[in-house]
N, C-alpha and C positions, 0 to 999 in steps of 0.2 A: 690381442693386447699384450699377452705374456711375451710373445715373440718380438713384438715391437719394443717392449721394455728391454729385452736382452740386446736388441740391435742398438738402442740408444745407449745402453750401458757400455757396449763395445766401442761406441763412438765417443765415450766419455761425456755424453750429454745427459748428466745425471738428473737434472730437473725434469726433463722430458721423460726419462726413464721412470721416475717416481710417479709422474702423471699417468703413464701408461700402465704401470703395475697396479696402481690404485683402481684403474678401470677394470683390470683383469680380476682383481679381488672382489669388486662389486658384481661382476658378471658371473664369476665362478668361485664362490667362497668355500666350497666344500672339498677341495682337493689340495694336495701337498705342494705341487710344483710352484704355483704363483706365490705362496708364502715363503717357500725356499728362496725364490728369486728376489722377492721383496727384502728378505733378510740380507741377501748378498749385496744388494744395491745399497741398503742402509749401512752395511759395514763399510762399503766403499766411501760413503759420505761421512764416515766416523760417527754415525748415530748408533752407538752400540746398544742403547736402551731399546730402540725400535727393533734393531736386529735380533736382540734377545727374545723380544715378544714374538716376532714372526717365526723364529726358529722353533720356539716352543709349540706354536700352533702347527707348524709343518710336522714336527715330531709327533704330536698328538694324532694327526691324520695318518702318519706313515711311520710307526715305531719300528719297522723292519727296514727302512730305507737307509742304507749305510752311507750314502752320499750326504743326506741331511744330518745324520748323527756325526759324521766326520767333521762337517763344517761347523755344526753347533758346538762340538767339543773344542775345536780350535778357538772359537770365540770365547769359550769359558776360560781358556788359558790366558787370552788377552786381557780379560777383566778379573782374573784371579778368583774365579768362582770354583773353588776346588771341590765343593760338595757336588755340584752339578756335573763337573768334569768326571768325578768318580762314578757317578750314576751312568753317564753316557759311555764311559770307558768299559764299565761292566756289561752294558748292553751290547757294545761292539764285540766284546769277548764272547758273549752268549751267542751272538749271531754267527761269528766266524770261527769260534773255537780258540782256546788259549794258544794253540800252535800258530794261529794267524793265517787262516786260509787266504791266499792271495786274492785281493779284490781290485777291481778297476776304480779305486778311489785315488784322490789326488795324493801323489807321493810325498809332497811337502808336508801334509798333515800326518800321513802314516809313518813317516820316518821319525817323528817324535814319539811314536807309540811303541815302536820295536827297536831294540838295540841290535837285533840279529841282521847282519848285512845280507845274508842269503834271502831272508824274507823280504827285506826292503827292495832287493833286486827283482824278485818275483812280482811284487806289487807294481814296481815301475814298468816291468814288461807288460803286465795286464793292462795298465792305464794307457801306455803308449799304443798298444795294439788297438784298444777301443777308440782312442782319439784319432788314429790315422787310418782306420779300416775303410771309411767312406771315401776319402780322397784317393786311396790306392785302388779302389774299385773303379774309379772314374778316370784316372790318369795313370800313365805308365811312368815310372821313374826315369830320369834322364840317364843316358849312358855316356861313358867317357873313354870307351875302348880305343877309338881312333882319334882321340882329342890331341891336337897339337896346336898349342896356343901361340907359340913363337914369341911370347913376351920376354923382354930383356930382364924384367924384375919379376920375382915371385909375387903373385897377387893374393893378398890376405884379406879375407872378408870377415866382418864382425856383424852379428845379428843381435839386436838388443832393444828392449823397451825402457832401459834404465840408465841410459847415458845422460845423466842430469844430476841434480842435487839429490843423490841417492847413494847408498853404500857401494853398489857396483860401479857407478860413475866415478866415485872417489878412489876406489881401488884400482880402476883401470886407467885413470888419468896419466899416471907416470908411465904406464906401458905404452900408451899412444905417443907420449912425448919422446920416448926413447927408441922408437923404431928406427932401424937403419934404412933410410930412404933410398940409398943407392942399391940396396939388394931387394927391398920390398915395396910394393905399391899397395897402399892401404885403402880399402873400401869399407864404408860403414853403412849398413842397412838398418835404419833407425825407425822404430815405431814409438819413439819417445815423445811424451808431451813436452811442448816447448815451454821451458821455464826461464830462459834467458839467464841462467845461473852462470857464474864464472866457470864452474866445472864443465857444463855443457858447451859453452863457447870455446873453451880451451880444447876439448876433444875434437870439435869441428875443425879448429884451426890446425890441429896436428894430423888430420886425415887428408888424403889425396882426393877422395871422393866421398861425399856425405849425402846419401840418398834417403829422403824421407819417404818411408813406405807405410806411414800411418794410414789405416783404413784400406790398404790394398788387399786384394783377394790373395789367397794362398798360392794359387797358380801364377798370379802375376809376380809375386815376390820371388818364387822359385825360378821363373823364366828370366827375370832380370838378373838374378845371380848367375844363372847358367850362361846367359848372353855376355855377361861381363868377364867370362872365362876365369872365375875365381879358382885358384889352385887349392887353397886351404880355407875352409869356412869354420868360424869359431862362434858357437852359440853361447851367449852370455846370460841367457835366461834359465835354461834347463826347465824343470818342472815348477816354474813360478808364474805369477800373473803376467800376461803379456807375451807369453812364449809363442814361437812360430813353428810349432811342432809339425803341423801338416805340410808346410812348405819344405821343411827339412826332410820329411819322409820321401819327397820326390827326388832326393839326392842331386841337388843342383850343382854340387862341387864334388870332385873325386875323393877328397879327404875332408871329413867333417868331425868336429871336436866340440864337446861340451865343457865349459870352463867357468868356474868362479860363482855363477849365479845360484847353482843348486848343489847341495852338499852330498849328493849321492849319485848313483849311476842312473843314466837315462833309461836303461832297459830297452834300447833301440838298436836294431841291427843296421841302421843307417848312420 
């Protein structure tokens, strides 16, 4: 039930996710993970009161779990509960040391904790390695040594879950509008929720190819990008919700860049 809840969460079918996670909690109420996931789903539904309750229970079960502490701490920032934030911050320091031993925790949360860019890079490296280890054990990255596309225009690909009424969508709208179409052919690989916003529709109209990869597997996304012979692939998520980190790890394009979605380094050799 816990895994079913996560699957529904990834499909953005939140009512089904809530039903499944409640079944998980009834079946197995004495462990951290289902409460942690219940809190995450509640956060996605903007039910912060429920999320707060679930995170507290998860934290009580696993006071040494840095993932729970990190997510719980981030929620405290969102609701301005600075007393609880200070408690969780102190606990994180206690577990990792003030020097900030690199952990495979979500870099978007960690970057607000440390001002030291070297530490934040090490955290990003640890997280990226953990997130991509499994897919790299099962699939070999694409190679481009003998690649000759023969395309008249340079093919630029964008990967994003945020090309909609979202800060990234608004920041990128003018970029898409001003591409030189005589020199560049624009591909968008979008896992964006359809919101029919003016911003989303405009970006679609400015793109030569707009491919909806919502709910595609990582290998299918990577294979499509490779087969489209993309020359430069630009990831607009970075370490934010909805990222395609595993697909990018397979190096579907010879040049890959992270831009605008995440405010730090990806810590990725790809």
